[in-house]
C-alpha positions in Angstrom: 247.7 82.7 109.6 244.9 84.2 107.7 242.6 83.6 110.6 244.5 85.8 112.9 244.4 88.7 110.4 240.8 88.3 109.8 240.3 88.0 113.6 242.3 91.4 114.1 240.5 93.1 111.1 237.0 92.2 112.9 238.4 93.6 116.0 239.3 97.0 114.5 236.1 97.1 112.8 234.0 96.6 116.1 236.2 99.1 117.8 235.4 101.6 115.3 231.7 101.0 115.3 231.7 101.1 119.0 233.5 104.5 119.0 231.2 105.9 116.4 228.2 105.1 118.8 226.7 107.9 121.0 228.4 106.1 123.9 231.9 106.2 122.4 231.4 109.9 121.2 230.2 110.6 124.8 233.5 109.0 126.2 235.7 110.9 123.6 233.9 114.3 124.5 234.3 113.4 128.5 238.0 112.6 127.8 238.6 116.0 125.9 236.9 117.9 128.5 239.1 116.4 131.1 241.9 117.0 129.2 241.3 120.8 128.5 240.7 121.2 132.3 243.7 119.4 133.2 245.8 121.5 130.7 244.3 124.7 132.1 244.9 123.9 135.6 248.4 122.8 134.9 248.9 126.3 133.3 247.3 128.0 136.2 249.9 126.1 138.5 252.8 127.3 136.4 251.7 130.7 136.6 253.2 133.1 139.4 250.0 134.9 140.0 247.7 133.7 142.5 244.4 132.2 141.5 241.5 134.8 142.4 238.1 136.0 141.6 239.2 137.7 138.2 240.6 134.1 137.3 237.4 132.5 138.0 235.4 135.4 135.9 238.2 134.6 133.0 237.0 131.1 133.3 233.4 131.5 133.1 234.2 133.8 130.0 236.4 131.2 128.6 233.3 128.9 128.7 231.0 131.1 127.0 233.8 131.5 124.2 234.1 127.8 124.4 230.4 127.4 123.6 230.5 129.7 120.8 233.6 128.3 119.3 231.9 124.8 119.4 229.2 126.3 117.5 231.3 127.7 114.7 233.2 124.3 114.9 230.2 122.3 114.4 229.1 124.5 111.4 232.7 124.4 110.0 232.9 120.5 110.5 229.6 119.8 108.8 230.3 122.2 105.8 234.2 122.7 105.0 235.9 119.8 106.4 239.1 121.0 105.0 238.8 124.3 106.9 238.0 122.3 110.1 241.8 121.2 110.2 243.0 124.6 110.5 240.1 125.5 112.8 241.1 122.7 115.0 244.7 123.6 115.2 243.7 127.1 116.1 241.5 125.8 119.1 244.2 123.3 120.4 246.6 126.5 120.1 244.2 128.5 122.2 243.7 125.8 124.9 247.7 125.3 125.3 248.2 129.0 125.6 245.3 130.4 127.6 244.5 128.6 130.7 241.1 130.5 131.2 240.1 129.2 127.8 241.2 125.8 128.3 239.2 125.3 131.6 236.3 127.0 129.8 236.5 124.9 126.8 236.7 121.9 129.1 233.4 123.0 131.1 231.5 123.9 127.9 232.2 120.3 126.3 230.9 118.7 129.8 227.8 121.0 130.0 227.2 120.1 126.1 227.3 116.7 126.8 225.2 116.6 130.1 222.5 118.7 128.2 222.7 116.2 125.2 222.4 113.1 127.5 219.7 114.6 129.7 217.3 115.3 126.6 
């Protein structure tokens, strides 16, 4: 039985190392971006208003806000981890409430990932 426990511990350790690698972080960012966009699209479908030019502009403004808030998130994560918990909860709340911001945040995550992987 101890061999089974050791095997499971080694498997968990390998999985954690893989997720901490650059490919694992890229996969997490792609997934989070897709979830943000999916949450925004769902909120747009639930709303009674039609999707028009103003909504597209709102998503672009949400993307700019997403870039800015991700920059602040990086700084807070590196310098004040305890405060990051509250900041992260605020971001999740904004994503769940405002569909423009959710789509914009997903786009911001994808563009940041593409820029990082490109160069």
